[in-house]
Residue, then its C-alpha position, 0 to 999 in steps of 0.5 A: m467595390t463592396l462585393k470585391n471587399n467582401i470576397t477579400k475579407a472572406t478569403i482572408a478569414l478562410l485562410v486564417v481558419f485553415g492556417v490555425n487548423f494546420l498549426a493545431s494539427k502540427i503543434y500540440s500542447r496540454l495545459d494543467i491548470t488544476e491547483d494540485s497538478r492532478y493531470t501532470l505526471s511526475k518525472a519518475s512516472k514518465e520514466t516507467v513507460t519509456t519503451d518502444e514495445p507495446i504495453y497492454v492495459d486492461v481496466f475492469l472498473t467499468g459499467d454502472m456504479p455509484s456516483e462516487f466510484k464513477r469519479l474513480q472511473t473517470e480519474t482512472r481514464q484521465l490518468l491513463e490518457e496522460f500515460t498514453e501522451v508520454n508513450a503512444n504504445i500503451i494500448i488500453s482496453y476497458i472491459n466489463p467482466k459482467d458482460e463476459n459472465p452474467n452469473i455474478d457468483v461464478l464471475i466473483s469466483e473466477m476473478e478471485k482465482y486470479s487474485m482480483p477479488a470483487l468489492r461489494i458496496d452498499v448503494k443508497e437510493n430513494g431511501k432504499t439500500s442495495q448491494e452492487v458488485i464492482f471489480p476495481w482492478a487493472v492488468i498490465n501486460h508487457n513482454k510476457k510480464v504481468a502486473k495487477v493494479s488495485l484501483i481501490k484503497t480500503n483504508a477508510s470507513n465511508a465510500i467518499d473517503r475511500v474513493n478520495n484515497s484511491v484517487q490519491h494512490l492512482e498514479y503511484a499504483f500504475a507507475s509502480a506496475f509499469k515499472e514492474v513490467t518494463a524495468e531491468k533488474s539491477k540490485t540484489i537482495g539476500w534472503l537470510i536462511g539458516n536460523d530457522q526463518l520462515e519457510s519459503k512457502y510462507v514468504f512465496d508471494f512477497l519474494n515472487t513479487l520482489e523477484r520481478n524487479y530485483h535479484i533474490i539469492p538465499v544466504a545461509l549464515d551457517s558458513a560464518d562459523i566456518k569461513p567468516i571472512e569469506t562469508l562477510k565478503n559475500l555479504q558485502k556484494l549484496d544491496l540488502l539483507l532480509s531476515a524474516k522471523p528467525q527462531k534460532t539463536f545467532s552465533d557470535n561469528q554470525k552477529y559480527v558478520l552482520d555488524q560489519f556488513t551494516i557498518n560498511g553501508g549494508k542495508s537490512l530489513w528485520l522482521i523479529d519475534a521477541v516472543h514465542a506465540e503461534m496461532d497454530s498451537i492455540s487452534e490445536k490445543g485451545q491455548t499456548l504458553a507464550l515465552g520470551k525468545e533469545l536470539n543473541l541480537k539485543d546488544m547489537f540492536f541496542q547499539y543501533g538505537f532500538r530495543i524489541n521488548p518481549v511483550l505482546v500487544k493487545d489492541m481494541y482495533a484488531s482483526d477477527i479470527v474464525l472459529l466453528d461453533t457447536n453446530n460446526q458453523p463458522n463465526r467471527y470473533p475479535w482477536l485482540y492479539n492481532p492489531v490492525v494498524i492504520p498509519n498515522t504518519k505521512h512518511a513515504i513508506v506508509n503514506n496512504i497504504n491500507p491498514v497493516k495486520f500484525e499477529f502477536a506483535n511486540t513493541i519497539d523502544l527507540v533508545k538514546q543510543g545511536v546519536n548519529i541515527k535518525k529514528t522514525a516510527l513507521l507503524q504504531s498501535s492505536k490509542v486504545s492498546a495494552t501490553v502483556g508481559m511474559p510468560k503468559i498463557i494465551s487461551l481462546n477462552e479470552i474471546s468469550s469475555k469482554p475486554n476491560v477498557q480501563m486496561f487499554k490505556k497505552q497508545n501509539l506503541t511503536l511496532a515498526a521503525l526506520l533508522e537512518g545514519n551512521f551506525t556504530s559497531t557493536y564490537k567497538n572497544r570489545v573483543k572480536p569473535f574472529e580476527y578481521k583486519n578491515h574492521k571498522d567502528e563507524n563508516r558509511a551511512t546506511k538504513m535499516i527497518v525493523i518490524a516487531d512481528g515476523d508474521v507481517i510478511k507471512n502469506q496464508m496457504d490454501r490447499g497447499k498453494p500460497l495466497p497473496l500476502g495481506y489476504d486473509k482467507w478466513t475473513q476475506q479481508n485485504y490488508g496493506n502488508k505487501e504494499f508496506l513491505l514493498n515500499a520498505v524495500n524500495y526505500l532501503l534500496d534508494d529506489t525512491g523516485l516512485i515513492s515520492v509520487r505517493n506523497k502527491e496530494v489530489k483533492i477531489p470535491f464530493l457532494d454531501v450525500e446525506r444533505i442531498a437525501k435530506e434536501k432532495t425535494k426542496w432543491q427539485l422544487l426550487n429548480i423547477l418552480l423558480p425558473l417558471l416563476l421568474l419567467g412569469v414575472f418577466g412576462i408580466v413586466y414586459t407586457y405592462i411596459r409594452r402597454r404603457k409604451y404603445s397605449 
């Protein structure tokens, strides 16, 4: 009877085990119990990989590296696993570039050709410091479209904060890259020409990147002086107007066309220089005379709620320039006219982006005019900045003298601003340059971003070829200019699904590296001796109790 019961119980147990395994193979679920929902993709991220065709992802952040970066490596792997749960057609490969080419110098040069520079990091171990080279990049391929993903953020001074910021950025970085290679173009951006804006070679990288998701067409406003009504109708077919560093004065017809485009809900991104000052002139002659610039846009901008001042910003937090010394050797010198701005606001456009580099920036005043407009300062100078009035001779000799810190008492000077709301026409109760029957004084809500420096969008050239926007070939630094401008365009075009991902907070706990180094010996002894000591005490007590019991 007992044997039969045992067989019955064993059979039931086996059936239960097989049943559980069968159900587990058919029903699969994942549960994210982290406080910050780290392993839960947002809806916007999931929508970027809704395709039936394969997506290939090559990750180069592999191999041996410091513990902080191993954490980034792990987070990258886990995030990509979440994407593969959404779409099984995502094929991931982890590639160590050092295995492909052991010669590190040649490897670094090859990766730079593909705009994926190496990251050199200092590794401290046992009191010694060494340098390690890693490649924090991933490449996504889909239907002959390619997108590069930077896995590291450089907007922090130490490795722990840098990795933490990078983890915060991972989901947005991959989701935006997936969208770049999978999404179809739906909106059109007009690139203003005809007022001596930047040449196409200097905006090649940014426009080339935009063109992957949007239609880009050149728009010459010259026609507004001949056929203003037709020009305005053509503008109203656009979703966004972009003007970068115009040098030539806008005519009244052109300004009126732009005004009515805005009042009818047109969105725009302006990169304006209010001062004539070019680094090329200074490099050639050693100095230049900086003068205010007149574009005939002041009254229009003031009506919209802002004013660009014809002054130059000097900032103690600035990028370097490279000059040759008497021995023809390159040396780096701080150039205070090139502010490097670290965003101090959590707005989705600038949250967690790398520092943005300016060149001869002006300031923006957000005035009381435009009461129905919400005004947000996106980028501001540091707490130790100053302004220089015009006219002003700017000379390279300034690098040889120490700046007077007492002069740098201005702080948080606005360099880029967002304006949202119902704009009022500049020509309300004014004589119009031409007759327009459909004139509106105020109508649909719209958005506008203004940046008080045209060079923010300008990519450098190397041997006739455009470099990636934000990369400085002289100092080999990567800045967040491209990321900032792409976010700005996405926000203006209401493409905000992915931008909301940027605000996701992920908290990564790190060990205190300095404390580990100081208390290393203590904790090693504690972990080795304490267990032995406890084991010895237990043995003595156990032996004593046995002797008492059996003596």
